[in-house]
Structures are given as structure tokens and as C-alpha cells.
C-alpha positions as CSV (number, residue, x, y, z in Angstrom):
1,M,12.1,16.9,-5.8
2,A,9.2,14.5,-6.2
3,R,7.4,13.5,-3.0
4,A,5.7,10.2,-2.1
5,L,3.4,9.3,0.8
6,I,3.1,5.7,1.8
7,V,0.0,5.1,3.9
8,Y,-0.4,1.7,5.6
9,H,-2.0,-0.3,8.4
10,T,-0.2,-3.1,10.2
11,K,-0.6,-5.2,13.4
12,T,2.7,-7.1,13.3
13,G,4.9,-4.7,11.4
14,H,5.1,-6.6,8.1
15,T,3.1,-4.0,6.1
16,R,5.2,-1.2,7.5
17,Q,8.4,-3.1,6.6
18,A,7.1,-3.5,3.0
19,G,6.4,0.2,2.9
20,E,9.9,0.9,4.1
21,D,11.3,-1.2,1.3
22,I,9.2,0.7,-1.3
23,A,10.3,4.0,0.3
24,A,14.0,2.8,-0.1
25,G,13.4,2.1,-3.8
26,L,11.8,5.6,-4.2
27,A,14.7,7.2,-2.4
28,E,17.3,5.5,-4.6
29,K,15.7,7.4,-7.5
30,G,15.6,10.7,-5.7
31,V,12.0,10.7,-4.5
32,E,11.4,11.9,-0.9
33,A,9.1,9.3,0.7
34,A,7.1,9.7,3.9
35,L,5.8,6.6,5.6
36,K,2.7,7.0,7.9
37,G,0.0,4.9,9.5
38,V,-3.6,5.5,8.4
39,A,-4.4,7.2,11.7
40,E,-1.7,9.8,11.1
41,V,-2.8,11.0,7.6
42,S,-5.4,13.7,7.1
43,A,-7.2,14.4,3.8
44,E,-5.8,17.8,3.6
45,E,-2.2,16.6,3.4
46,L,-2.7,14.3,0.4
47,S,-2.3,17.1,-2.1
48,A,1.2,17.8,-0.9
49,Y,2.4,14.5,-2.6
50,D,3.1,13.5,-6.2
51,V,2.1,9.9,-5.5
52,V,0.1,8.2,-2.7
53,V,0.9,4.5,-2.1
54,V,-1.6,2.6,0.1
55,G,-0.6,-0.6,1.8
56,S,-2.9,-3.1,3.6
57,P,-2.4,-6.6,5.0
58,C,-4.6,-9.1,3.3
59,H,-7.6,-10.1,5.4
60,A,-9.1,-13.1,3.6
61,G,-8.7,-11.3,0.3
62,S,-9.5,-14.2,-1.9
63,V,-12.5,-15.4,0.1
64,K,-15.6,-14.1,-1.8
65,V,-17.7,-13.7,1.4
66,M,-15.0,-11.5,3.0
67,F,-15.3,-8.9,0.2
68,S,-12.1,-7.0,-0.7
69,G,-9.5,-8.3,1.8
70,I,-8.6,-4.7,2.6
71,A,-7.9,-4.3,6.4
72,R,-10.7,-2.5,8.2
73,P,-8.6,0.4,9.3
74,V,-7.5,1.1,5.7
75,S,-11.1,0.8,4.5
76,R,-12.3,3.2,7.2
77,W,-9.6,5.7,6.3
78,L,-10.4,5.6,2.6
79,G,-14.1,5.7,3.4
80,G,-13.6,8.8,5.5
81,L,-12.1,10.7,2.5
82,A,-14.1,12.6,-0.1
83,A,-15.3,10.4,-3.0
84,D,-12.9,12.4,-5.3
85,A,-10.0,12.6,-2.9
86,F,-7.5,11.3,-5.4
87,V,-8.5,13.3,-8.5
88,G,-5.3,14.5,-10.2
89,T,-3.2,12.3,-7.9
90,S,-1.0,9.4,-8.9
91,V,-1.6,6.3,-6.7
92,A,-0.4,2.8,-6.2
93,A,-1.1,-0.1,-3.8
94,Y,0.6,-3.0,-2.2
95,S,-0.3,-5.9,0.2
96,V,1.2,-8.3,2.6
97,Y,-0.4,-11.8,3.0
98,S,0.3,-14.9,5.0
99,R,-1.5,-17.6,3.0
100,F,-3.4,-16.3,0.0
101,G,-5.3,-13.4,-1.4
102,G,-2.6,-10.7,-1.5
103,L,-3.1,-9.8,-5.2
104,S,-6.8,-9.7,-4.7
105,T,-6.3,-7.2,-2.0
106,V,-4.0,-5.1,-4.2
107,K,-6.5,-5.1,-7.0
108,S,-9.3,-4.1,-4.7
109,L,-7.2,-1.2,-3.4
110,E,-6.3,-0.1,-6.9
111,R,-10.0,-0.2,-8.0
112,L,-11.0,1.8,-5.0
113,L,-8.3,4.4,-5.5
114,A,-9.2,4.7,-9.2
115,D,-12.9,5.1,-8.3
116,M,-11.8,8.0,-6.1
117,G,-10.1,9.7,-9.1
118,G,-6.6,8.4,-8.7
119,R,-4.4,7.4,-11.6
120,V,-2.9,4.0,-10.8
121,L,0.7,4.2,-12.0
122,K,1.4,0.5,-12.2
123,P,0.1,-2.8,-10.7
124,G,1.3,-3.2,-7.2
125,P,3.0,-6.2,-5.5
126,A,1.8,-8.6,-2.9
127,V,4.4,-10.3,-0.7
128,K,4.1,-13.2,1.7
129,A,5.0,-12.6,5.3
130,G,3.7,-13.5,8.8
131,V,1.2,-16.1,9.8
132,P,-2.6,-16.5,9.4
133,L,-4.8,-14.4,11.7
134,S,-1.8,-12.2,12.8
135,L,-1.6,-13.7,16.2
136,W,2.2,-13.3,16.2
137,R,4.7,-11.7,13.9
138,G,5.9,-14.8,12.1
139,P,8.5,-14.8,9.3
140,D,9.5,-11.7,7.4
141,A,9.2,-11.4,3.7
142,S,11.8,-13.2,1.7
143,P,14.9,-11.3,0.5
144,E,13.5,-11.8,-3.1
145,D,10.2,-10.3,-2.1
146,R,11.8,-7.4,-0.3
147,E,13.9,-6.7,-3.4
148,R,10.6,-6.8,-5.5
149,L,9.2,-4.1,-3.2
150,R,12.3,-1.9,-3.6
151,Q,12.1,-2.4,-7.4
152,F,8.4,-1.4,-7.2
153,G,9.6,1.9,-5.5
154,R,12.2,2.5,-8.2
155,D,9.6,1.8,-10.9
156,L,7.1,4.2,-9.3
157,A,9.8,6.9,-9.2
158,G,10.4,6.4,-13.0
159,E,6.7,7.1,-13.6
160,L,6.7,10.5,-11.8
């Protein structure tokens, strides 16, 4: 059975919920999916998975002066890994945003994962949820966006 690791950071729970939806799509296609926060994942365990999916909330991802939009805990986690941590590993990314910049964050994650040797399986989704600045939880992703996340999981499973 194929195994997937979904690594994420969240303050309000939206990025975790998005990861749960991706995991549900993977599971529908027979892929065992583990969902863990960045603080829970060591470099040594990455090789135990057929695909590693990285999720980040968008932090001003489309504002040029704010760089990539990747949340600092995700950037720190990736920065703490070896430069070739994903060589031979299939990877993917997703993001949750409240106003704009989600796709920019996904593209930044995908570039970073590829630069670290990963093989990006397919372009990842960005879904809208929450409110700006993450001061409170705000609205969840729409049912349509949650289905897009599940479909992304099913699509990833088809690539393994």
C-alpha cells in the first residue's frame, strides 16, 4: 500500500482541515495518509513515504516585498532539512488563503520542494478560508473547495 505524509502549519485549523480533505481523497484510492504538523516531522521519517505533501497558510503571498507567502514555521522546517532532502521523493503542495496570494504560495512551495530534489506530481490547489491576519477562525472553505481538495488527493493517488 502506498503511503503519503501531509505536513502542514496552521493557526486557526483551516490548513489542517484542507490536509484532512486531501488525506480523505488519498484514502478513497487506497493510499494510507498521515497528517502531521511541521513540529512533529523529522527528516529521517520522510523516506518512509511515497509522497510528501506540504501545506501552508498564505502569508501575504502575492505581495512582492513579503517574498514567498510561505508561513514562517513551514519555511523554518524546510530550511532545517538537507538541501537534497526530497531527492527521489514525489512531492506536492497546497495553501489556504483568506484574501489573495494562495496560488503564489503554492508555486513558491513547489519550487522550493523541486529545488530540494522532489518530483512535483501535479500543481497544487489553493483554497479560500478564514479571515486576514488569522485573528480568529473565520469561515471554513466552501463545499466546492473542500471537494477540490479531496479530488487533488484522489489525483495524487493516481500518480503513485
